[in-house]
HTML snippet that shows the backbone in 3Dmol.js (N, CA, C, O; Angstrom):
<script src="https://3Dmol.org/build/3Dmol-min.js"></script>
<div id="view" style="width:600px;height:400px;position:relative"></div>
<script>
const pdb = `
ATOM      1  N   MET A   1      73.029-153.055  96.820  1.00  0.00           N
ATOM      2  CA  MET A   1      74.413-152.656  96.647  1.00  0.00           C
ATOM      3  C   MET A   1      75.363-153.805  96.997  1.00  0.00           C
ATOM      4  O   MET A   1      76.382-154.018  96.339  1.00  0.00           O
ATOM      5  N   LYS A   2      74.997-154.538  98.055  1.00  0.00           N
ATOM      6  CA  LYS A   2      75.846-155.641  98.484  1.00  0.00           C
ATOM      7  C   LYS A   2      75.903-156.725  97.398  1.00  0.00           C
ATOM      8  O   LYS A   2      76.956-157.315  97.157  1.00  0.00           O
ATOM      9  N   LYS A   3      74.754-156.981  96.744  1.00  0.00           N
ATOM     10  CA  LYS A   3      74.716-157.979  95.666  1.00  0.00           C
ATOM     11  C   LYS A   3      75.599-157.549  94.495  1.00  0.00           C
ATOM     12  O   LYS A   3      76.281-158.369  93.881  1.00  0.00           O
ATOM     13  N   LEU A   4      75.574-156.268  94.203  1.00  0.00           N
ATOM     14  CA  LEU A   4      76.395-155.747  93.110  1.00  0.00           C
ATOM     15  C   LEU A   4      77.880-155.908  93.417  1.00  0.00           C
ATOM     16  O   LEU A   4      78.653-156.308  92.547  1.00  0.00           O
ATOM     17  N   LEU A   5      78.279-155.604  94.634  1.00  0.00           N
ATOM     18  CA  LEU A   5      79.678-155.769  95.028  1.00  0.00           C
ATOM     19  C   LEU A   5      80.090-157.240  94.993  1.00  0.00           C
ATOM     20  O   LEU A   5      81.204-157.570  94.585  1.00  0.00           O
ATOM     21  N   THR A   6      79.188-158.115  95.421  1.00  0.00           N
ATOM     22  CA  THR A   6      79.480-159.549  95.388  1.00  0.00           C
ATOM     23  C   THR A   6      79.658-160.018  93.951  1.00  0.00           C
ATOM     24  O   THR A   6      80.568-160.789  93.650  1.00  0.00           O
ATOM     25  N   LEU A   7      78.792-159.552  93.074  1.00  0.00           N
ATOM     26  CA  LEU A   7      78.877-159.920  91.664  1.00  0.00           C
ATOM     27  C   LEU A   7      80.176-159.415  91.049  1.00  0.00           C
ATOM     28  O   LEU A   7      80.846-160.152  90.325  1.00  0.00           O
ATOM     29  N   LEU A   8      80.536-158.165  91.330  1.00  0.00           N
ATOM     30  CA  LEU A   8      81.775-157.602  90.795  1.00  0.00           C
ATOM     31  C   LEU A   8      83.001-158.343  91.318  1.00  0.00           C
ATOM     32  O   LEU A   8      83.933-158.612  90.560  1.00  0.00           O
ATOM     33  N   SER A   9      83.007-158.669  92.590  1.00  0.00           N
ATOM     34  CA  SER A   9      84.162-159.389  93.138  1.00  0.00           C
ATOM     35  C   SER A   9      84.253-160.788  92.544  1.00  0.00           C
ATOM     36  O   SER A   9      85.351-161.286  92.296  1.00  0.00           O
ATOM     37  N   THR A  10      83.108-161.427  92.315  1.00  0.00           N
ATOM     38  CA  THR A  10      83.108-162.752  91.686  1.00  0.00           C
ATOM     39  C   THR A  10      83.665-162.670  90.273  1.00  0.00           C
ATOM     40  O   THR A  10      84.456-163.519  89.864  1.00  0.00           O
ATOM     41  N   LEU A  11      83.258-161.660  89.533  1.00  0.00           N
ATOM     42  CA  LEU A  11      83.759-161.489  88.167  1.00  0.00           C
ATOM     43  C   LEU A  11      85.256-161.218  88.157  1.00  0.00           C
ATOM     44  O   LEU A  11      85.971-161.716  87.287  1.00  0.00           O
ATOM     45  N   LEU A  12      85.736-160.434  89.114  1.00  0.00           N
ATOM     46  CA  LEU A  12      87.175-160.166  89.200  1.00  0.00           C
ATOM     47  C   LEU A  12      87.957-161.435  89.521  1.00  0.00           C
ATOM     48  O   LEU A  12      89.031-161.665  88.966  1.00  0.00           O
ATOM     49  N   ILE A  13      87.420-162.252  90.410  1.00  0.00           N
ATOM     50  CA  ILE A  13      88.092-163.506  90.767  1.00  0.00           C
ATOM     51  C   ILE A  13      88.133-164.443  89.567  1.00  0.00           C
ATOM     52  O   ILE A  13      89.164-165.056  89.289  1.00  0.00           O
ATOM     53  N   ILE A  14      87.015-164.555  88.856  1.00  0.00           N
ATOM     54  CA  ILE A  14      86.965-165.415  87.666  1.00  0.00           C
ATOM     55  C   ILE A  14      87.930-164.901  86.606  1.00  0.00           C
ATOM     56  O   ILE A  14      88.642-165.686  85.979  1.00  0.00           O
ATOM     57  N   GLY A  15      87.956-163.587  86.405  1.00  0.00           N
ATOM     58  CA  GLY A  15      88.876-163.004  85.422  1.00  0.00           C
ATOM     59  C   GLY A  15      90.324-163.246  85.788  1.00  0.00           C
ATOM     60  O   GLY A  15      91.138-163.554  84.917  1.00  0.00           O
ATOM     61  N   ALA A  16      90.660-163.111  87.054  1.00  0.00           N
ATOM     62  CA  ALA A  16      92.035-163.351  87.496  1.00  0.00           C
ATOM     63  C   ALA A  16      92.404-164.817  87.333  1.00  0.00           C
ATOM     64  O   ALA A  16      93.529-165.140  86.951  1.00  0.00           O
ATOM     65  N   ALA A  17      91.458-165.705  87.621  1.00  0.00           N
ATOM     66  CA  ALA A  17      91.725-167.139  87.470  1.00  0.00           C
ATOM     67  C   ALA A  17      91.953-167.486  86.006  1.00  0.00           C
ATOM     68  O   ALA A  17      92.861-168.252  85.682  1.00  0.00           O
ATOM     69  N   ASN A  18      91.141-166.933  85.127  1.00  0.00           N
ATOM     70  CA  ASN A  18      91.314-167.192  83.691  1.00  0.00           C
ATOM     71  C   ASN A  18      92.646-166.650  83.192  1.00  0.00           C
ATOM     72  O   ASN A  18      93.313-167.292  82.380  1.00  0.00           O
ATOM     73  N   ALA A  19      93.034-165.487  83.666  1.00  0.00           N
ATOM     74  CA  ALA A  19      94.306-164.902  83.239  1.00  0.00           C
ATOM     75  C   ALA A  19      95.475-165.747  83.710  1.00  0.00           C
ATOM     76  O   ALA A  19      96.435-165.950  82.967  1.00  0.00           O
ATOM     77  N   SER A  20      95.402-166.243  84.942  1.00  0.00           N
ATOM     78  CA  SER A  20      96.513-167.055  85.447  1.00  0.00           C
ATOM     79  C   SER A  20      96.580-168.394  84.734  1.00  0.00           C
ATOM     80  O   SER A  20      97.668-168.920  84.501  1.00  0.00           O
ATOM     81  N   VAL A  21      95.423-168.952  84.386  1.00  0.00           N
ATOM     82  CA  VAL A  21      95.422-170.227  83.666  1.00  0.00           C
ATOM     83  C   VAL A  21      96.018-170.055  82.280  1.00  0.00           C
ATOM     84  O   VAL A  21      96.853-170.857  81.861  1.00  0.00           O
ATOM     85  N   SER A  22      95.601-169.018  81.564  1.00  0.00           N
ATOM     86  CA  SER A  22      96.114-168.838  80.205  1.00  0.00           C
ATOM     87  C   SER A  22      97.598-168.489  80.204  1.00  0.00           C
ATOM     88  O   SER A  22      98.336-168.928  79.323  1.00  0.00           O
ATOM     89  N   SER A  23      98.041-167.705  81.182  1.00  0.00           N
ATOM     90  CA  SER A  23      99.468-167.389  81.225  1.00  0.00           C
ATOM     91  C   SER A  23     100.268-168.569  81.744  1.00  0.00           C
ATOM     92  O   SER A  23     101.440-168.720  81.402  1.00  0.00           O
ATOM     93  N   GLY A  24      99.657-169.400  82.560  1.00  0.00           N
ATOM     94  CA  GLY A  24     100.336-170.574  83.088  1.00  0.00           C
ATOM     95  C   GLY A  24     100.606-171.620  82.030  1.00  0.00           C
ATOM     96  O   GLY A  24     101.542-172.408  82.162  1.00  0.00           O
ATOM     97  N   LEU A  25      99.810-171.638  80.996  1.00  0.00           N
ATOM     98  CA  LEU A  25     100.024-172.606  79.926  1.00  0.00           C
ATOM     99  C   LEU A  25     101.237-172.252  79.086  1.00  0.00           C
ATOM    100  O   LEU A  25     101.829-173.121  78.444  1.00  0.00           O
ATOM    101  N   GLY A  26     101.606-170.992  79.088  1.00  0.00           N
ATOM    102  CA  GLY A  26     102.776-170.573  78.338  1.00  0.00           C
ATOM    103  C   GLY A  26     102.548-170.546  76.837  1.00  0.00           C
ATOM    104  O   GLY A  26     103.507-170.581  76.065  1.00  0.00           O
ATOM    105  N   LEU A  27     101.302-170.485  76.416  1.00  0.00           N
ATOM    106  CA  LEU A  27     101.007-170.459  74.984  1.00  0.00           C
ATOM    107  C   LEU A  27     100.702-169.032  74.563  1.00  0.00           C
ATOM    108  O   LEU A  27      99.734-168.429  75.028  1.00  0.00           O
ATOM    109  N   ASP A  28     101.505-168.517  73.712  1.00  0.00           N
ATOM    110  CA  ASP A  28     101.315-167.177  73.183  1.00  0.00           C
ATOM    111  C   ASP A  28     100.330-167.258  72.027  1.00  0.00           C
ATOM    112  O   ASP A  28     100.296-168.260  71.313  1.00  0.00           O
ATOM    113  N   SER A  29      99.538-166.228  71.837  1.00  0.00           N
ATOM    114  CA  SER A  29      98.560-166.251  70.755  1.00  0.00           C
ATOM    115  C   SER A  29      99.242-166.314  69.391  1.00  0.00           C
ATOM    116  O   SER A  29      98.691-166.891  68.454  1.00  0.00           O
ATOM    117  N   ASP A  30     100.431-165.728  69.268  1.00  0.00           N
ATOM    118  CA  ASP A  30     101.168-165.807  68.004  1.00  0.00           C
ATOM    119  C   ASP A  30     101.594-167.238  67.709  1.00  0.00           C
ATOM    120  O   ASP A  30     101.565-167.680  66.561  1.00  0.00           O
ATOM    121  N   VAL A  31     101.989-167.958  68.755  1.00  0.00           N
ATOM    122  CA  VAL A  31     102.380-169.358  68.577  1.00  0.00           C
ATOM    123  C   VAL A  31     101.181-170.172  68.129  1.00  0.00           C
ATOM    124  O   VAL A  31     101.288-171.008  67.232  1.00  0.00           O
ATOM    125  N   LEU A  32     100.029-169.923  68.760  1.00  0.00           N
ATOM    126  CA  LEU A  32      98.816-170.638  68.365  1.00  0.00           C
ATOM    127  C   LEU A  32      98.441-170.314  66.928  1.00  0.00           C
ATOM    128  O   LEU A  32      98.059-171.206  66.170  1.00  0.00           O
ATOM    129  N   ASP A  33      98.547-169.041  66.546  1.00  0.00           N
ATOM    130  CA  ASP A  33      98.241-168.646  65.175  1.00  0.00           C
ATOM    131  C   ASP A  33      99.162-169.350  64.187  1.00  0.00           C
ATOM    132  O   ASP A  33      98.714-169.816  63.139  1.00  0.00           O
ATOM    133  N   ASP A  34     100.453-169.427  64.520  1.00  0.00           N
ATOM    134  CA  ASP A  34     101.406-170.107  63.638  1.00  0.00           C
ATOM    135  C   ASP A  34     101.082-171.585  63.515  1.00  0.00           C
ATOM    136  O   ASP A  34     101.161-172.152  62.425  1.00  0.00           O
ATOM    137  N   LEU A  35     100.715-172.213  64.630  1.00  0.00           N
ATOM    138  CA  LEU A  35     100.350-173.633  64.591  1.00  0.00           C
ATOM    139  C   LEU A  35      99.108-173.854  63.741  1.00  0.00           C
ATOM    140  O   LEU A  35      99.036-174.819  62.980  1.00  0.00           O
ATOM    141  N   GLN A  36      98.132-172.964  63.869  1.00  0.00           N
ATOM    142  CA  GLN A  36      96.917-173.077  63.067  1.00  0.00           C
ATOM    143  C   GLN A  36      97.228-172.893  61.586  1.00  0.00           C
ATOM    144  O   GLN A  36      96.691-173.613  60.744  1.00  0.00           O
ATOM    145  N   LYS A  37      98.087-171.938  61.266  1.00  0.00           N
ATOM    146  CA  LYS A  37      98.467-171.717  59.871  1.00  0.00           C
ATOM    147  C   LYS A  37      99.192-172.931  59.308  1.00  0.00           C
ATOM    148  O   LYS A  37      98.942-173.337  58.173  1.00  0.00           O
ATOM    149  N   GLN A  38     100.095-173.512  60.105  1.00  0.00           N
ATOM    150  CA  GLN A  38     100.818-174.703  59.650  1.00  0.00           C
ATOM    151  C   GLN A  38      99.860-175.858  59.419  1.00  0.00           C
ATOM    152  O   GLN A  38      99.994-176.598  58.445  1.00  0.00           O
ATOM    153  N   THR A  39      98.891-176.014  60.317  1.00  0.00           N
ATOM    154  CA  THR A  39      97.901-177.081  60.172  1.00  0.00           C
ATOM    155  C   THR A  39      97.091-176.879  58.904  1.00  0.00           C
ATOM    156  O   THR A  39      96.836-177.832  58.169  1.00  0.00           O
ATOM    157  N   ILE A  40      96.690-175.656  58.647  1.00  0.00           N
ATOM    158  CA  ILE A  40      95.905-175.356  57.451  1.00  0.00           C
ATOM    159  C   ILE A  40      96.720-175.640  56.198  1.00  0.00           C
ATOM    160  O   ILE A  40      96.199-176.204  55.236  1.00  0.00           O
ATOM    161  N   VAL A  41      97.990-175.259  56.199  1.00  0.00           N
ATOM    162  CA  VAL A  41      98.855-175.494  55.038  1.00  0.00           C
ATOM    163  C   VAL A  41      99.013-176.992  54.790  1.00  0.00           C
ATOM    164  O   VAL A  41      98.946-177.445  53.648  1.00  0.00           O
ATOM    165  N   VAL A  42      99.223-177.758  55.857  1.00  0.00           N
ATOM    166  CA  VAL A  42      99.393-179.208  55.713  1.00  0.00           C
ATOM    167  C   VAL A  42      98.111-179.836  55.184  1.00  0.00           C
ATOM    168  O   VAL A  42      98.160-180.671  54.280  1.00  0.00           O
ATOM    169  N   LYS A  43      96.968-179.449  55.734  1.00  0.00           N
ATOM    170  CA  LYS A  43      95.683-179.999  55.284  1.00  0.00           C
ATOM    171  C   LYS A  43      95.423-179.630  53.825  1.00  0.00           C
ATOM    172  O   LYS A  43      94.934-180.458  53.056  1.00  0.00           O
ATOM    173  N   ALA A  44      95.744-178.405  53.442  1.00  0.00           N
ATOM    174  CA  ALA A  44      95.548-177.985  52.054  1.00  0.00           C
ATOM    175  C   ALA A  44      96.428-178.800  51.112  1.00  0.00           C
ATOM    176  O   ALA A  44      95.992-179.187  50.028  1.00  0.00           O
ATOM    177  N   GLU A  45      97.659-179.059  51.526  1.00  0.00           N
ATOM    178  CA  GLU A  45      98.573-179.867  50.710  1.00  0.00           C
ATOM    179  C   GLU A  45      98.053-181.297  50.567  1.00  0.00           C
ATOM    180  O   GLU A  45      98.131-181.886  49.489  1.00  0.00           O
ATOM    181  N   GLU A  46      97.521-181.853  51.663  1.00  0.00           N
ATOM    182  CA  GLU A  46      96.952-183.204  51.607  1.00  0.00           C
ATOM    183  C   GLU A  46      95.776-183.251  50.639  1.00  0.00           C
ATOM    184  O   GLU A  46      95.663-184.178  49.837  1.00  0.00           O
ATOM    185  N   GLN A  47      94.902-182.252  50.713  1.00  0.00           N
ATOM    186  CA  GLN A  47      93.749-182.207  49.814  1.00  0.00           C
ATOM    187  C   GLN A  47      94.192-182.064  48.361  1.00  0.00           C
ATOM    188  O   GLN A  47      93.619-182.685  47.466  1.00  0.00           O
ATOM    189  N   LYS A  48      95.203-181.254  48.136  1.00  0.00           N
ATOM    190  CA  LYS A  48      95.727-181.065  46.781  1.00  0.00           C
ATOM    191  C   LYS A  48      96.256-182.385  46.226  1.00  0.00           C
ATOM    192  O   LYS A  48      96.009-182.725  45.069  1.00  0.00           O
ATOM    193  N   ASN A  49      96.987-183.128  47.064  1.00  0.00           N
ATOM    194  CA  ASN A  49      97.519-184.421  46.627  1.00  0.00           C
ATOM    195  C   ASN A  49      96.408-185.433  46.361  1.00  0.00           C
ATOM    196  O   ASN A  49      96.484-186.201  45.402  1.00  0.00           O
ATOM    197  N   LYS A  50      95.372-185.437  47.212  1.00  0.00           N
ATOM    198  CA  LYS A  50      94.241-186.348  46.996  1.00  0.00           C
ATOM    199  C   LYS A  50      93.538-186.030  45.680  1.00  0.00           C
ATOM    200  O   LYS A  50      93.197-186.931  44.914  1.00  0.00           O
ATOM    201  N   ARG A  51      93.323-184.731  45.424  1.00  0.00           N
ATOM    202  CA  ARG A  51      92.667-184.338  44.166  1.00  0.00           C
ATOM    203  C   ARG A  51      93.498-184.755  42.965  1.00  0.00           C
ATOM    204  O   ARG A  51      92.962-185.262  41.980  1.00  0.00           O
ATOM    205  N   ALA A  52      94.801-184.542  43.045  1.00  0.00           N
ATOM    206  CA  ALA A  52      95.681-184.922  41.935  1.00  0.00           C
ATOM    207  C   ALA A  52      95.644-186.426  41.716  1.00  0.00           C
ATOM    208  O   ALA A  52      95.632-186.893  40.578  1.00  0.00           O
ATOM    209  N   SER A  53      95.628-187.179  42.801  1.00  0.00           N
ATOM    210  CA  SER A  53      95.569-188.636  42.697  1.00  0.00           C
ATOM    211  C   SER A  53      94.276-189.082  42.024  1.00  0.00           C
ATOM    212  O   SER A  53      94.290-189.941  41.143  1.00  0.00           O
ATOM    213  N   TRP A  54      93.162-188.493  42.443  1.00  0.00           N
ATOM    214  CA  TRP A  54      91.885-188.872  41.833  1.00  0.00           C
ATOM    215  C   TRP A  54      91.795-188.412  40.384  1.00  0.00           C
ATOM    216  O   TRP A  54      91.192-189.098  39.559  1.00  0.00           O
ATOM    217  N   ASN A  55      92.375-187.282  40.065  1.00  0.00           N
ATOM    218  CA  ASN A  55      92.396-186.843  38.666  1.00  0.00           C
ATOM    219  C   ASN A  55      93.168-187.833  37.809  1.00  0.00           C
ATOM    220  O   ASN A  55      92.770-188.128  36.682  1.00  0.00           O
ATOM    221  N   ASN A  56      94.268-188.344  38.341  1.00  0.00           N
ATOM    222  CA  ASN A  56      95.041-189.353  37.606  1.00  0.00           C
ATOM    223  C   ASN A  56      94.229-190.626  37.403  1.00  0.00           C
ATOM    224  O   ASN A  56      94.251-191.216  36.323  1.00  0.00           O
ATOM    225  N   VAL A  57      93.514-191.050  38.441  1.00  0.00           N
ATOM    226  CA  VAL A  57      92.672-192.251  38.321  1.00  0.00           C
ATOM    227  C   VAL A  57      91.587-192.016  37.282  1.00  0.00           C
ATOM    228  O   VAL A  57      91.345-192.864  36.424  1.00  0.00           O
ATOM    229  N   ARG A  58      90.937-190.863  37.363  1.00  0.00           N
ATOM    230  CA  ARG A  58      89.862-190.558  36.421  1.00  0.00           C
ATOM    231  C   ARG A  58      90.371-190.517  34.985  1.00  0.00           C
ATOM    232  O   ARG A  58      89.728-191.043  34.077  1.00  0.00           O
ATOM    233  N   ASN A  59      91.518-189.896  34.785  1.00  0.00           N
ATOM    234  CA  ASN A  59      92.087-189.830  33.436  1.00  0.00           C
ATOM    235  C   ASN A  59      92.501-191.207  32.943  1.00  0.00           C
ATOM    236  O   ASN A  59      92.323-191.526  31.768  1.00  0.00           O
ATOM    237  N   GLY A  60      93.047-192.020  33.825  1.00  0.00           N
ATOM    238  CA  GLY A  60      93.473-193.361  33.440  1.00  0.00           C
ATOM    239  C   GLY A  60      92.318-194.306  33.212  1.00  0.00           C
ATOM    240  O   GLY A  60      92.457-195.293  32.490  1.00  0.00           O
ATOM    241  N   CYS A  61      91.175-194.021  33.818  1.00  0.00           N
ATOM    242  CA  CYS A  61      90.021-194.914  33.718  1.00  0.00           C
ATOM    243  C   CYS A  61      88.925-194.338  32.821  1.00  0.00           C
ATOM    244  O   CYS A  61      87.777-194.775  32.897  1.00  0.00           O
ATOM    245  N   SER A  62      89.252-193.394  31.996  1.00  0.00           N
ATOM    246  CA  SER A  62      88.209-192.741  31.196  1.00  0.00           C
ATOM    247  C   SER A  62      87.510-193.705  30.245  1.00  0.00           C
ATOM    248  O   SER A  62      86.346-193.492  29.904  1.00  0.00           O
ATOM    249  N   ASP A  63      88.191-194.754  29.812  1.00  0.00           N
ATOM    250  CA  ASP A  63      87.583-195.713  28.891  1.00  0.00           C
ATOM    251  C   ASP A  63      86.833-196.825  29.620  1.00  0.00           C
ATOM    252  O   ASP A  63      86.011-197.512  29.013  1.00  0.00           O
ATOM    253  N   ASP A  64      87.102-197.011  30.905  1.00  0.00           N
ATOM    254  CA  ASP A  64      86.533-198.136  31.646  1.00  0.00           C
ATOM    255  C   ASP A  64      85.965-197.645  32.981  1.00  0.00           C
ATOM    256  O   ASP A  64      86.712-197.513  33.950  1.00  0.00           O
ATOM    257  N   PRO A  65      84.650-197.371  33.050  1.00  0.00           N
ATOM    258  CA  PRO A  65      84.047-196.867  34.295  1.00  0.00           C
ATOM    259  C   PRO A  65      84.208-197.815  35.488  1.00  0.00           C
ATOM    260  O   PRO A  65      84.271-197.361  36.631  1.00  0.00           O
ATOM    261  N   SER A  66      84.276-199.116  35.237  1.00  0.00           N
ATOM    262  CA  SER A  66      84.425-200.043  36.363  1.00  0.00           C
ATOM    263  C   SER A  66      85.806-199.910  37.011  1.00  0.00           C
ATOM    264  O   SER A  66      86.012-200.362  38.137  1.00  0.00           O
ATOM    265  N   CYS A  67      86.732-199.300  36.311  1.00  0.00           N
ATOM    266  CA  CYS A  67      88.070-199.062  36.847  1.00  0.00           C
ATOM    267  C   CYS A  67      88.000-198.156  38.081  1.00  0.00           C
ATOM    268  O   CYS A  67      88.704-198.390  39.063  1.00  0.00           O
ATOM    269  N   ILE A  68      87.162-197.131  38.031  1.00  0.00           N
ATOM    270  CA  ILE A  68      87.013-196.222  39.166  1.00  0.00           C
ATOM    271  C   ILE A  68      86.413-196.972  40.351  1.00  0.00           C
ATOM    272  O   ILE A  68      86.833-196.781  41.492  1.00  0.00           O
ATOM    273  N   TYR A  69      85.426-197.827  40.072  1.00  0.00           N
ATOM    274  CA  TYR A  69      84.830-198.627  41.141  1.00  0.00           C
ATOM    275  C   TYR A  69      85.885-199.511  41.797  1.00  0.00           C
ATOM    276  O   TYR A  69      85.934-199.609  43.023  1.00  0.00           O
ATOM    277  N   ARG A  70      86.717-200.144  41.006  1.00  0.00           N
ATOM    278  CA  ARG A  70      87.780-200.992  41.556  1.00  0.00           C
ATOM    279  C   ARG A  70      88.750-200.171  42.409  1.00  0.00           C
ATOM    280  O   ARG A  70      89.193-200.619  43.467  1.00  0.00           O
ATOM    281  N   GLU A  71      89.065-198.989  41.946  1.00  0.00           N
ATOM    282  CA  GLU A  71      89.973-198.117  42.702  1.00  0.00           C
ATOM    283  C   GLU A  71      89.352-197.724  44.047  1.00  0.00           C
ATOM    284  O   GLU A  71      90.021-197.758  45.080  1.00  0.00           O
ATOM    285  N   LEU A  72      88.075-197.355  44.025  1.00  0.00           N
ATOM    286  CA  LEU A  72      87.381-197.017  45.269  1.00  0.00           C
ATOM    287  C   LEU A  72      87.364-198.204  46.226  1.00  0.00           C
ATOM    288  O   LEU A  72      87.629-198.061  47.420  1.00  0.00           O
ATOM    289  N   LYS A  73      87.054-199.359  45.689  1.00  0.00           N
ATOM    290  CA  LYS A  73      86.990-200.565  46.514  1.00  0.00           C
ATOM    291  C   LYS A  73      88.360-200.872  47.122  1.00  0.00           C
ATOM    292  O   LYS A  73      88.456-201.246  48.291  1.00  0.00           O
ATOM    293  N   GLN A  74      89.400-200.714  46.337  1.00  0.00           N
ATOM    294  CA  GLN A  74      90.751-200.992  46.818  1.00  0.00           C
ATOM    295  C   GLN A  74      91.155-200.009  47.923  1.00  0.00           C
ATOM    296  O   GLN A  74      91.791-200.399  48.902  1.00  0.00           O
ATOM    297  N   ARG A  75      90.789-198.750  47.763  1.00  0.00           N
ATOM    298  CA  ARG A  75      91.207-197.741  48.744  1.00  0.00           C
ATOM    299  C   ARG A  75      90.410-197.790  50.039  1.00  0.00           C
ATOM    300  O   ARG A  75      90.956-197.529  51.111  1.00  0.00           O
ATOM    301  N   TYR A  76      89.134-198.120  49.953  1.00  0.00           N
ATOM    302  CA  TYR A  76      88.272-197.953  51.123  1.00  0.00           C
ATOM    303  C   TYR A  76      87.714-199.242  51.695  1.00  0.00           C
ATOM    304  O   TYR A  76      86.924-199.195  52.638  1.00  0.00           O
ATOM    305  N   HIS A  77      88.100-200.400  51.153  1.00  0.00           N
ATOM    306  CA  HIS A  77      87.617-201.667  51.735  1.00  0.00           C
ATOM    307  C   HIS A  77      88.747-202.486  52.244  1.00  0.00           C
ATOM    308  O   HIS A  77      88.530-203.580  52.765  1.00  0.00           O
TER     309      HIS A  77
END
`;
const viewer = $3Dmol.createViewer("view");
viewer.addModel(pdb, "pdb");
viewer.setStyle({}, {cartoon: {color: "spectrum"}});
viewer.zoomTo();
viewer.render();
</script>
């Protein structure tokens, strides 16, 4: 019985510490959700722009395959 009480009190202390830490940060879950949504929107927009850029390169280089190689080399070397 004593071990059970010790375990329960330890869990209560850990739970209280976690609650005080999370409330001490002042971060609301809604704020975090909004930040995550904004990050996702920005990343999606970046990916969309990258795809559009590569589509333009591919369309412009359709007659010359080495053109794509030059573009890759220019961007990543």
